Structures are given as C-alpha cells and as structure tokens.
N, CA, C and O of each residue as an XYZ file, in Angstrom:
768
protein
N       0.860    -18.356      8.795
C       2.172    -19.024      8.108
C       2.761    -18.380      7.278
O       2.208    -18.203      6.192
N       4.398    -17.687      7.589
C       4.299    -17.222      6.265
C       4.379    -17.611      4.959
O       5.046    -18.580      4.600
N       3.623    -16.788      4.090
C       4.257    -17.373      2.479
C       5.215    -16.221      1.511
O       5.396    -15.014      1.665
N       5.621    -17.004      0.668
C       6.390    -16.162     -0.472
C       5.573    -15.976     -1.582
O       4.550    -16.660     -1.556
N       5.704    -15.327     -2.451
C       4.853    -15.349     -3.428
C       5.257    -14.939     -4.843
O       5.753    -13.812     -4.864
N       5.182    -15.537     -6.022
C       5.641    -15.162     -7.312
C       4.323    -14.696     -7.923
O       3.491    -15.596     -8.041
N       3.940    -13.438     -8.352
C       3.238    -12.803     -8.935
C       3.603    -12.235    -10.476
O       3.806    -11.049    -10.735
N       3.648    -13.536    -11.608
C       3.359    -12.997    -12.936
C       2.763    -12.113    -13.641
O       1.701    -12.702    -13.844
N       2.678    -11.215    -14.118
C       2.006     -9.807    -14.922
C       2.234    -10.027    -16.250
O       3.189     -9.425    -16.742
N       1.257    -11.109    -17.298
C       2.018    -11.719    -18.304
C       1.662    -10.269    -19.204
O       0.516     -9.833    -19.314
N       3.174     -9.467    -19.965
C       2.784     -8.374    -20.933
C       2.897     -6.859    -19.626
O       2.598     -5.676    -19.787
N       3.250     -7.325    -18.845
C       3.026     -5.813    -17.865
C       4.340     -4.868    -17.745
O       5.447     -5.386    -17.889
N       4.247     -3.841    -17.550
C       5.287     -3.304    -17.714
C       5.135     -2.536    -16.296
O       4.219     -2.593    -15.476
N       6.752     -1.551    -16.282
C       6.716     -1.146    -15.346
C       5.675      0.074    -14.874
O       5.177      0.174    -13.752
N       5.435      1.111    -16.172
C       5.085      2.281    -16.183
C       3.346      1.250    -15.545
O       3.049      1.450    -14.367
N       2.933      0.826    -15.907
C       1.525     -0.202    -15.219
C       2.108     -0.227    -13.785
O       1.845      0.787    -13.138
N       2.472     -0.692    -13.471
C       3.483     -1.325    -11.824
C       3.256      0.256    -11.113
O       2.690      0.523    -10.053
N       3.881      1.138    -12.054
C       4.077      2.415    -10.914
C       2.584      3.149    -10.751
O       2.132      3.707     -9.752
N       2.012      2.978    -11.970
C       0.275      3.826    -11.914
C      -0.126      2.636    -10.801
O      -0.809      3.220     -9.959
N       0.001      1.188    -10.417
C      -0.745      0.780     -9.188
C      -0.409      1.128     -8.401
O      -1.256      1.553     -7.615
N       0.677      1.200     -8.099
C       1.194      1.340     -7.318
C       0.942      2.936     -6.192
O       0.814      3.089     -4.977
N       0.962      3.707     -7.164
C       0.681      5.308     -6.959
C      -0.752      4.847     -6.740
O      -0.974      5.114     -5.559
N      -1.729      4.349     -7.215
C      -3.075      4.144     -6.884
C      -2.938      3.883     -5.262
O      -3.546      4.497     -4.385
N      -2.227      3.086     -5.129
C      -2.591      2.152     -3.608
C      -2.369      2.715     -2.771
O      -2.493      2.123     -1.700
N      -1.844      4.398     -2.727
C      -1.585      5.541     -1.742
C      -0.557      4.829     -0.499
O      -0.360      5.592      0.447
N      -0.059      3.810     -0.428
C       1.317      2.934      0.370
C       2.032      4.127      0.908
O       1.886      4.161      2.129
N       2.708      5.061      0.484
C       3.531      5.893      1.107
C       4.975      5.276      1.260
O       5.893      5.559      2.030
N       4.875      4.468      0.400
C       6.614      3.991     -0.312
C       6.799      2.319      0.702
O       7.869      1.715      0.634
N       6.131      2.002      1.198
C       6.036      1.034      2.194
C       5.083      0.046      1.782
O       4.062      0.478      1.246
N       5.218     -1.303      1.935
C       4.541     -2.449      1.741
C       3.229     -2.529      2.904
O       3.316     -2.210      4.090
N       2.493     -2.843      2.475
C       0.830     -3.121      3.802
C       1.301     -3.300      4.914
O       2.473     -3.339      5.286
N       0.101     -3.441      5.599
C       0.582     -4.110      7.357
C       0.399     -6.113      6.527
O      -0.178     -6.728      5.630
N       1.489     -6.324      7.806
C       1.638     -7.668      7.258
C       2.774     -8.426      5.992
O       3.099     -9.614      5.983
N       3.195     -7.438      5.063
C       3.934     -7.261      4.141
C       5.488     -7.408      4.645
O       5.948     -6.501      5.339
N       6.412     -8.686      4.260
C       8.049     -8.662      4.410
C       8.912     -8.281      4.102
O       9.790     -7.828      4.837
N       8.939     -8.369      2.461
C       9.443     -8.255      1.195
C       8.750     -8.290      0.404
O       7.675     -8.874      0.263
N       9.621     -7.309     -0.523
C       8.823     -6.700     -2.065
C      10.101     -6.551     -2.916
O      11.060     -5.882     -2.530
N      10.069     -7.179     -4.039
C      11.144     -7.262     -4.985
C      10.161     -6.907     -6.284
O       9.040     -7.414     -6.249
N      10.446     -6.212     -7.234
C       9.622     -5.697     -8.447
C      10.419     -6.020     -9.413
O      11.450     -6.321     -8.812
N      10.642     -6.174    -10.675
C      10.657     -6.285    -11.891
C      10.839     -6.575    -13.125
O      10.089     -7.537    -13.294
N      11.492     -6.303    -14.359
C      10.631     -6.899    -15.606
C      11.035     -8.258    -15.832
O      12.263     -8.262    -15.913
N      10.410     -9.796    -16.018
C      10.434    -10.905    -16.610
C       9.640    -11.492    -17.703
O       8.457    -11.253    -17.947
N      10.478    -12.336    -18.367
C       9.809    -12.977    -19.357
C       9.079    -12.093    -20.033
O       7.889    -12.342    -19.837
N       9.245    -11.067    -20.820
C       7.693    -10.034    -21.491
C       7.112     -9.847    -20.792
O       5.960    -10.174    -21.077
N       7.244     -9.342    -19.640
C       6.178     -8.900    -17.731
C       6.682     -8.652    -17.736
O       7.619     -8.492    -18.519
N       6.308     -8.310    -16.373
C       6.291     -8.134    -14.775
C       6.180     -8.872    -14.122
O       5.303     -9.719    -14.292
N       7.354     -8.910    -12.637
C       7.692     -9.835    -11.561
C       7.044     -9.530    -10.660
O       6.735     -8.408    -11.062
N       6.601     -9.615     -9.793
C       6.501     -9.591     -7.792
C       6.303    -10.545     -7.446
O       5.461    -11.384     -7.765
N       7.697    -10.504     -6.167
C       8.108    -11.500     -5.249
C       7.976    -10.795     -3.894
O       8.651     -9.872     -3.438
N       6.986    -11.428     -3.386
C       6.803    -10.938     -2.049
C       6.517    -12.083     -0.934
O       5.960    -13.177     -1.021
N       7.202    -11.298      0.297
C       6.962    -12.284      1.441
C       6.318    -11.739      2.518
O       6.778    -10.990      3.380
N       5.357    -12.123      2.408
C       4.014    -12.134      3.411
C       4.005    -12.767      5.250
O       4.732    -13.731      5.488
N       3.446    -12.360      6.030
C       3.035    -12.830      7.675
C       2.489    -13.937      7.156
O       3.028    -15.039      7.250
N       1.468    -13.745      6.616
C       0.416    -15.049      6.396
C      -0.728    -14.564      5.276
O      -1.129    -13.448      4.947
N      -1.064    -15.897      4.850
C      -1.358    -15.430      3.107
C      -2.988    -15.101      3.514
O      -3.589    -14.501      2.622
N      -3.538    -15.317      4.362
C      -4.720    -14.111      4.589
C      -4.678    -12.764      4.717
O      -5.617    -11.992      4.523
N      -3.032    -12.360      5.210
C      -2.804    -10.713      4.538
C      -3.198    -10.273      3.723
O      -3.998     -9.381      3.439
N      -2.255    -11.320      3.030
C      -2.124    -10.967      1.092
C      -3.189    -11.132      0.435
O      -3.521    -10.554     -0.601
N      -3.745    -11.915      1.014
C      -5.044    -11.904      0.344
C      -6.253    -11.410      0.632
O      -7.261    -11.849      0.078
N      -6.287    -10.467      1.506
C      -6.961     -9.074      1.912
C      -6.465     -7.782      1.000
O      -7.243     -6.863      0.745
N      -5.253     -7.800      0.589
C      -4.628     -6.836      0.394
C      -4.924     -7.239     -1.196
O      -5.463     -6.389     -1.904
N      -4.616     -8.368     -1.685
C      -5.164     -8.740     -2.814
C      -6.570     -8.224     -3.700
O      -6.870     -7.919     -4.855
N      -7.088     -8.324     -2.603
C      -8.634     -8.499     -3.093
C      -8.706     -6.406     -2.513
O      -9.156     -5.643     -3.367
N      -8.448     -6.057     -1.735
C      -8.434     -4.635     -1.915
C      -7.948     -3.299     -2.437
O      -8.284     -2.116     -2.489
N      -6.754     -4.314     -2.876
C      -5.515     -3.102     -3.583
C      -5.377     -3.335     -5.013
O      -5.664     -2.600     -5.957
N      -4.708     -4.917     -4.972
C      -4.265     -5.317     -6.323
C      -5.570     -5.614     -7.180
O      -6.010     -4.710     -7.890
N      -5.952     -6.359     -7.156
C      -7.611     -6.480     -8.090
C      -7.842     -5.306     -8.899
O      -7.336     -5.060     -9.994
N      -8.862     -4.441     -8.080
C      -8.785     -3.028     -8.361
C      -8.278     -1.867     -8.880
O      -8.823     -0.942     -9.482
N      -6.679     -2.148     -8.412
C      -6.111     -0.781     -9.066
C      -5.294     -1.817    -10.357
O      -5.613     -1.336    -11.445
N      -4.743     -2.551    -10.471
C      -4.887     -3.594    -11.840
C      -5.799     -3.753    -12.760
O      -5.378     -4.004    -13.890
N      -6.905     -3.680    -12.607
C      -8.105     -3.344    -13.552
C      -8.211     -2.014    -14.104
O      -8.508     -1.742    -15.268
N      -7.838     -0.891    -12.799
C      -8.090      0.214    -13.454
C      -7.242      0.692    -14.383
O      -7.528      1.638    -15.118
N      -6.037      0.005    -14.411
C      -4.304      0.506    -15.377
C      -4.341     -0.796    -16.443
O      -3.331     -0.966    -17.126
N      -5.471     -1.716    -16.604
C      -5.723     -2.618    -17.566
C      -4.324     -3.762    -17.859
O      -4.030     -4.457    -18.832
N      -3.814     -3.594    -16.795
C      -3.108     -4.924    -16.023
C      -3.673     -6.387    -16.094
O      -4.670     -6.688    -15.438
N      -3.161     -7.104    -16.729
C      -4.397     -8.817    -16.762
C      -3.616     -9.071    -15.505
O      -2.558     -8.519    -15.202
N      -4.721    -10.604    -14.331
C      -4.901    -10.683    -13.681
C      -2.880    -11.181    -13.930
O      -2.113    -11.197    -14.893
N      -2.754    -11.559    -12.204
C      -1.254    -12.158    -12.147
C      -1.300    -13.955    -12.409
O      -2.459    -14.342    -12.263
N      -0.339    -15.106    -12.751
C      -0.125    -16.147    -12.306
C       0.080    -16.006    -11.009
O       0.697    -14.953    -10.853
N      -0.149    -16.595     -9.866
C       0.480    -16.401     -9.082
C       0.652    -17.859     -7.850
O      -0.230    -18.508     -7.289
N       2.099    -17.965     -7.780
C       2.666    -19.489     -7.398
C       2.809    -18.646     -5.687
O       3.274    -17.560     -5.340
N       2.069    -19.930     -4.844
C       2.310    -19.845     -3.335
C       3.652    -20.639     -2.797
O       3.654    -21.865     -2.902
N       4.542    -20.120     -2.351
C       5.201    -21.183     -1.553
C       4.977    -20.988      0.107
O       5.481    -19.969      0.579
N       4.143    -22.032      1.179
C       4.631    -21.880      2.526
C       5.843    -22.113      3.363
O       6.354    -23.058      3.965
N       6.075    -20.909      3.156
C       7.527    -21.168      4.281
C       7.759    -22.082      5.013
O       7.034    -22.200      6.000
N       8.510    -22.749      4.860
C       9.105    -23.931      6.000
C      10.012    -23.433      6.599
O      10.096    -23.759      7.783
N      10.971    -22.529      6.094
C      11.894    -22.073      6.669
C      12.521    -20.444      6.392
O      12.690    -20.105      5.221
N      12.817    -19.571      7.393
C      13.432    -18.125      6.914
C      14.283    -17.999      7.623
O      14.360    -18.057      8.850
N      15.319    -17.726      6.474
C      17.097    -17.943      7.229
C      18.155    -16.377      7.537
O      19.317    -15.972      7.561
N      16.373    -15.859      7.774
C      16.826    -14.022      7.784
C      17.600    -13.827      6.373
O      17.499    -14.513      5.355
N      18.571    -12.450      6.666
C      19.618    -11.905      6.103
C      20.008    -10.955      5.907
O      19.093    -10.485      6.583
N      20.546    -10.092      5.600
C      21.185     -8.805      5.828
C      20.060     -7.685      5.748
O      20.142     -6.682      6.456
N      19.117     -7.865      4.955
C      17.973     -6.744      5.018
C      18.280     -5.977      4.325
O      17.374     -5.151      4.214
N      19.570     -5.620      3.414
C      19.715     -4.672      2.555
C      18.801     -4.906      1.322
O      18.259     -5.997      1.147
N      18.626     -3.761      0.390
C      17.855     -3.795     -0.938
C      18.675     -4.832     -1.370
O      19.882     -4.842     -1.130
N      17.879     -6.041     -2.229
C      18.258     -7.091     -3.045
C      18.780     -6.722     -4.510
O      18.151     -7.772     -4.645
N      19.097     -6.463     -5.287
C      19.961     -6.584     -6.692
C      19.253     -8.187     -7.265
O      19.074     -7.851     -8.436
N      19.013     -8.889     -7.236
C      18.931    -10.620     -7.938
C      18.070    -10.886     -6.779
O      18.382    -10.582     -5.628
N      16.907    -11.501     -7.143
C      16.512    -12.222     -6.365
C      16.133    -13.683     -7.241
O      16.081    -13.694     -8.471
N      15.933    -14.658     -6.557
C      15.786    -15.774     -7.318
C      15.426    -16.935     -6.770
O      15.869    -17.303     -5.682
N      14.348    -17.812     -7.676
C      13.349    -18.556     -7.139
C      13.806    -20.017     -7.804
O      13.348    -20.375     -8.889
N      14.776    -20.843     -7.029
C      15.224    -21.844     -7.182
C      14.461    -23.053     -7.223
O      14.329    -23.369     -6.041
N      13.918    -23.855     -7.901
C      12.747    -24.884     -7.829
C      13.501    -26.377     -7.867
O      13.887    -26.780     -8.964
N      13.674    -27.044     -6.905
C      14.047    -28.307     -6.885
C      13.277    -29.785     -6.804
O      12.839    -30.398     -5.830
N      13.293    -30.175     -8.536
C      11.464    -31.351     -8.314
C      12.407    -32.222     -7.600
O      13.632    -32.340     -7.594
N      11.077    -32.995     -6.787
C      11.302    -34.029     -6.024
C      11.794    -33.894     -4.881
O      12.117    -34.928     -4.295
N      12.008    -32.548     -4.194
C      13.260    -33.220     -3.277
C      11.672    -32.603     -2.242
O      10.755    -31.879     -2.630
N      11.883    -33.233     -0.912
C      10.854    -33.228     -0.038
C      11.826    -32.358      1.153
O      12.984    -32.008      0.926
N      11.066    -32.092      2.497
C      11.677    -31.351      3.670
C      12.922    -32.019      3.641
O      13.906    -31.334      3.363
N      13.128    -33.674      3.960
C      14.283    -34.292      4.620
C      15.250    -33.952      3.575
O      16.160    -33.228      3.980
N      15.311    -34.381      1.959
C      15.862    -34.183      1.194
C      16.436    -32.535      1.015
O      17.653    -32.358      1.061
N      15.844    -31.776      0.884
C      16.089    -30.691      0.906
C      16.942    -30.568      2.171
O      18.154    -30.517      1.964
N      16.473    -30.503      3.625
C      17.613    -30.010      4.996
C      18.430    -30.711      4.680
O      19.379    -29.932      4.774
N      19.215    -32.415      4.075
C      20.101    -32.679      3.852
C      21.112    -32.272      3.208
O      22.276    -32.404      3.586
N      20.670    -31.637      1.969
C      21.387    -30.869      0.375
C      21.637    -29.354      1.350
O      22.730    -28.951      0.954
N      21.291    -28.695      2.064
C      20.720    -27.526      2.785
C      21.579    -27.673      3.763
O      22.425    -26.780      3.820
N      21.653    -28.579      4.626
C      23.000    -28.717      5.937
C      24.390    -28.772      4.858
O      25.318    -28.101      5.312
N      24.606    -29.237      3.934
C      26.025    -29.194      3.232
C      26.568    -27.671      2.684
O      27.656    -27.096      2.715
N      25.309    -27.358      2.202
C      25.205    -26.103      1.533
C      25.529    -24.870      2.530
O      26.082    -23.863      2.087
N      25.191    -24.974      3.795
C      25.288    -23.729      4.436
C      26.376    -24.448      5.832
O      26.294    -24.015      6.982
N      27.048    -25.239      5.547
C      28.020    -26.006      6.641
C      28.923    -24.569      7.157
O      29.114    -24.107      8.282
N      29.328    -24.154      5.912
C      29.927    -22.867      6.195
C      29.519    -21.324      7.007
O      30.115    -20.360      7.488
N      28.210    -21.767      6.816
C      27.558    -20.747      7.456
C      26.808    -19.406      5.861
O      27.272    -19.267      4.730
N      26.023    -18.955      6.276
C      25.119    -18.304      5.164
C      25.826    -16.942      4.711
O      25.782    -15.958      5.449
N      26.481    -16.916      3.471
C      27.047    -15.653      2.611
C      26.526    -14.599      3.135
O      25.318    -14.669      3.360
N      27.078    -13.609      3.409
C      26.660    -12.347      3.573
C      26.479    -11.404      2.651
O      26.332    -10.190      2.793
N      26.507    -12.165      1.553
C      25.465    -11.193      0.321
C      23.999    -11.396      0.706
O      23.171    -10.520      0.455
N      23.699    -12.434      1.255
C      22.143    -12.463      0.935
C      21.411    -11.743      1.781
O      21.905    -11.650      2.905
N      20.325    -11.165      1.599
C      19.792    -10.377      1.667
C      18.121    -10.640      2.889
O      17.753    -10.024      3.889
N      17.476    -11.933      2.071
C      16.417    -12.912      2.682
C      16.669    -14.063      2.224
O      17.065    -14.329      1.090
N      16.419    -14.879      3.205
C      16.287    -16.172      2.386
C      14.862    -17.232      3.270
O      14.923    -17.684      4.414
N      13.563    -17.392      2.164
C      12.968    -18.376      2.690
C      13.332    -19.824      1.607
O      14.071    -19.949      0.631
N      12.426    -20.766      2.331
C      12.364    -21.838      1.383
C      11.087    -22.749      1.838
O      10.864    -22.734      3.048
N      10.261    -23.501      1.064
C       9.399    -24.783      1.004
C       8.930    -25.061     -0.006
O       9.278    -24.603     -1.094
N       7.718    -26.175      0.271
C       7.435    -27.136     -0.248
C       6.903    -26.295     -1.675
O       6.532    -25.177     -1.317
N       6.742    -26.476     -3.207
C       6.252    -26.196     -4.091
C       5.832    -27.032     -5.301
O       6.625    -27.167     -6.233
N       4.637    -27.594     -5.332
C       3.987    -28.151     -6.485
C       5.061    -29.715     -5.773
O       5.074    -29.987     -4.572
N       5.756    -30.430     -6.721
C       6.206    -31.885     -6.073
C       7.995    -31.745     -5.793
O       8.852    -32.619     -5.923
N       8.143    -30.299     -5.366
C       9.510    -30.072     -5.090
C       9.714    -29.455     -3.635
O       9.182    -29.676     -2.547
N      10.844    -28.470     -4.139
C      11.198    -27.924     -2.946
C      11.476    -26.876     -3.599
O      11.707    -27.125     -4.782
N      11.601    -25.077     -3.132
C      11.682    -23.795     -3.350
C      12.300    -23.142     -2.505
O      12.094    -23.101     -1.292
N      13.527    -22.301     -3.464
C      14.656    -21.520     -2.187
C      13.875    -20.027     -2.933
O      13.310    -20.224     -4.009
N      13.862    -19.072     -2.554
C      13.434    -17.741     -2.437
C      14.595    -16.798     -1.801
O      14.752    -16.655     -0.589
N      15.294    -16.246     -2.692
C      16.004    -15.495     -1.977
C      16.783    -14.440     -2.710
O      17.285    -14.444     -3.834
N      16.738    -13.437     -1.655
C      17.289    -11.922     -2.772
C      19.142    -12.210     -2.088
O      19.461    -12.988     -1.189
N      20.211    -11.138     -3.022
C      21.372    -11.322     -2.982
C      21.657     -9.747     -3.593
O      20.925     -9.044     -4.290
N      22.983     -9.496     -3.060
C      23.368     -7.785     -2.640
C      23.980     -7.977     -4.485
O      23.882     -6.972     -5.189
N      24.609     -9.367     -5.161
C      25.393     -9.196     -6.436
C      24.640    -10.282     -7.081
O      24.004    -11.185     -6.537
N      24.757    -10.124     -7.909
C      24.278    -11.653     -8.955
C      25.589    -12.418     -9.304
O      25.651    -13.480     -9.924
N      27.049    -11.400     -8.593
C      28.178    -12.392     -8.932
C      28.373    -13.294     -7.885
O      28.505    -14.507     -8.048
N      28.394    -12.625     -6.644
C      28.131    -13.269     -5.488
C      27.278    -14.601     -5.393
O      27.711    -15.542     -4.727
N      26.041    -14.683     -6.073
C      25.353    -15.683     -5.722
C      25.970    -16.404     -6.687
O      26.096    -17.546     -6.246
N      26.678    -16.273     -8.410
C      27.066    -17.097     -8.829
C      28.310    -18.165     -8.162
O      28.490    -19.378     -8.277
N      29.027    -17.117     -7.446
C      29.709    -17.583     -6.586
C      29.430    -18.516     -5.634
O      30.283    -19.361     -5.362
N      28.647    -18.506     -5.226
C      28.437    -19.405     -4.220
C      27.588    -20.677     -4.573
O      27.615    -21.702     -3.891
N      26.622    -20.467     -6.022
C      26.347    -21.611     -6.380
C      27.226    -22.704     -6.997
O      26.896    -23.890     -6.990
N      28.388    -22.229     -7.541
C      29.026    -22.728     -8.188
C      30.027    -23.365     -7.010
O      30.395    -24.532     -7.146
N      30.392    -22.712     -6.039
C      31.246    -23.864     -4.897
C      30.747    -24.377     -3.785
O      31.298    -25.017     -2.889
N      29.281    -23.921     -3.974
C      28.302    -24.789     -2.236
C      27.027    -25.274     -2.845
O      26.610    -26.379     -2.500
N      26.316    -24.506     -3.782
C      25.111    -24.765     -4.025
C      25.249    -26.402     -5.292
O      24.800    -27.481     -4.907
N      25.650    -26.316     -6.147
C      25.850    -27.155     -7.037
C      26.322    -28.427     -6.471
O      25.614    -29.420     -6.300
N      27.952    -28.290     -6.110
C      28.511    -29.901     -5.302
C      27.567    -30.154     -4.091
O      28.248    -30.851     -3.338
N      26.445    -29.967     -3.554
C      25.564    -30.378     -2.649
C      24.363    -30.911     -3.548
O      23.533    -31.608     -2.966
N      24.193    -30.674     -4.817
C      22.937    -31.035     -5.049
C      23.145    -31.819     -5.958
O      22.163    -32.206     -6.591
N      24.523    -32.328     -6.338
C      24.875    -33.478     -7.285
C      24.566    -35.079     -6.675
O      24.682    -36.108     -7.341
N      24.145    -34.994     -5.238
C      23.698    -36.078     -4.878
C      22.416    -36.248     -4.184
O      22.026    -37.283     -3.642
N      21.821    -35.163     -4.255
C      20.301    -35.001     -4.187
C      19.453    -35.602     -4.567
O      19.007    -34.832     -5.416
N      18.656    -36.710     -4.599
C      17.636    -36.960     -5.166
C      16.687    -36.749     -6.119
O      15.699    -37.419     -6.419
N      17.147    -35.659     -6.584
C      16.370    -34.861     -7.730
C      15.406    -36.005     -8.709
O      15.765    -37.133     -9.046
N      13.785    -35.163     -9.107
C      13.106    -35.897     -9.816
C      13.524    -34.842    -11.316
O      12.577    -34.927    -12.097
N      14.528    -34.017    -11.820
C      14.733    -33.445    -12.749
C      15.904    -32.519    -12.328
O      16.533    -32.625    -11.276
N      16.157    -31.359    -13.548
C      17.399    -30.893    -12.983
C      16.607    -29.436    -12.155
O      15.408    -29.405    -11.875
N      17.384    -28.547    -11.931
C      16.946    -27.679    -11.292
C      16.849    -26.849    -11.941
O      17.494    -26.802    -12.988
N      15.868    -25.720    -11.509
C      15.220    -24.360    -12.697
C      15.553    -23.203    -11.421
O      15.216    -23.373    -10.249
N      16.465    -21.722    -12.076
C      16.347    -21.547    -11.486
C      16.223    -20.130    -12.232
O      16.832    -19.886    -13.273
N      15.233    -19.079    -11.486
C      14.472    -17.858    -11.991
C      15.238    -16.612    -11.525
O      15.074    -16.174    -10.386
N      16.034    -16.067    -12.363
C      16.418    -14.826    -11.527
C      15.773    -13.600    -11.737
O      15.674    -13.201    -12.897
N      15.316    -12.933    -10.816
C      14.481    -11.595    -11.527
C      15.634    -10.317    -10.723
O      16.242    -10.255     -9.655
N      15.494     -9.503    -11.845
C      16.726     -8.586    -11.627
C      16.103     -7.611    -11.261
O      15.310     -7.010    -11.986
N      16.524     -7.130     -9.386
C      15.544     -5.690     -9.013
C      15.361     -4.750     -9.276
O      16.202     -3.919     -8.935
N      13.930     -4.203    -10.189
C      14.294     -2.494    -10.374
C      13.600     -1.752     -9.072
O      13.820     -0.570     -8.805
N      12.771     -2.567     -8.336
C      11.895     -1.896     -7.608
C      11.738     -2.352     -6.007
O      10.652     -2.932     -6.005
N      12.124     -2.378     -5.005
C      11.578     -2.793     -3.970
C      11.066     -1.576     -3.016
O      11.172     -0.358     -3.162
N      10.358     -2.511     -1.786
C       9.619     -2.160     -0.805
C       9.980     -1.853      0.780
O      10.504     -2.868      1.239
N       9.903     -0.999      1.596
C      10.588     -1.514      2.590
C       9.045     -2.363      3.125
O       7.917     -2.270      2.639
N       9.634     -3.353      4.536
C       8.202     -4.089      5.199
C       7.082     -3.259      5.278
O       7.195     -2.148      4.758
N       5.821     -3.611      5.918
C       4.667     -2.801      6.144
C       5.054     -2.936      7.404
O       6.110     -3.487      7.711
N       4.030     -2.322      8.441
C       3.622     -2.482     10.000
C       2.737     -3.964     10.075
O       2.086     -4.422      9.135
N       2.833     -4.378     10.977
C       2.824     -6.376     11.342
C       0.927     -5.931     11.457
O       0.292     -5.044     12.026
N       0.536     -7.244     10.470
C      -0.440     -7.260     10.654
C      -1.325     -7.620     11.659
O      -2.489     -7.238     11.534
N      -0.969     -8.372     12.774
C      -1.481     -8.581     13.394
C      -1.097     -7.939     14.771
O      -0.722     -8.642     15.710
N      -1.195     -6.711     14.846
C      -0.413     -6.019     16.263
C      -1.306     -6.104     17.510
O      -0.905     -5.663     18.587
C-alpha cells in the first residue's frame, strides 16, 4: 500500500541534509520505491515529505540509509508520521514549490469523500503537482504539492474552505506548509 511520510528532524539544517544525501550516493534520484520527495526548512528544523510505493520499501531504506547516515552527520532521529494513502489523484508531476499537509480532525473516509467531491466538482487544478490523501490519527490528511502558493491560496479560498464549512470536523483544519528547497525524481520501482 502506498504511503506518505512526514519526517521532521528537530534542529536539522540543509547542510546536514545535503551531507546525508551525499553519503547515500543516490545519483540525484530517490531510492527504489520512492515516488515523491520534497524537503525544506520547517519549524526550526528540517522536514522531508515523501511518498513511497509501500511502507516496507521505505522501512528498508530507513534502516539501510537514513539511520546510519543521519547518525554519522549528527542529525537527531526524525519524528515520523505515516499516512496510508487511500487515494492518489496524480498531478502534473512538476517540481512543487509548496507542499502542504492538511489535517482534518474527525473526518472519516465517507465524510472526506463528500467534502472532496464538492472541492473537485469542477476538476483538479492544473497547479497541483501531486495529491494523496488518507487517514491520520482520528481524522483525514491531504498531502499535495503546488506549483505556486498563490494558486493554492486561491483554490483554498474558492473551493476548499466553502466545502469544509458543512463537513463534520471535530476541530479546525490544520495546514502545514513546506516551502520546498529540494526535490528528487522518483526512483526505480521497488518490485520490478
């Protein structure tokens, strides 16, 4: 099952990230099984947002590459959130400028689908570079990339906010924006 992962390295820096990536010797691409990779400064540290073909491929990469190389450069272990992808709506595949995680407390699959049907009734915006969603904690999570913050803001105001007004949320939606500093293209299929 496809998964989206949000990895937060407290106090991490771009220099440490670059040192880890150099040590991994990936040739500028994600490891086999990696589909989307975006990274940047976030909340006083470094955030990586990935989408992988399956959790097993990521866990193998984590144990073989992330753990030893982050230790070697002195990066603290990341806090990791895993979203089992329920739906992948694709996108342009272009490099995202902004990646957002939108946490929708209290929404289950049916409630999210009802709101999402209203959001995309006129189609997906062409500025979305990728889009996945799935359950997280006691709600739903959307992780998507955008070609510009302005396009995302317009779409949020005109389509997302009105659709969520009647959704059975159990608290306000929370949007976490990552301004993308680094991306990598997808790796080879993990299970060729």
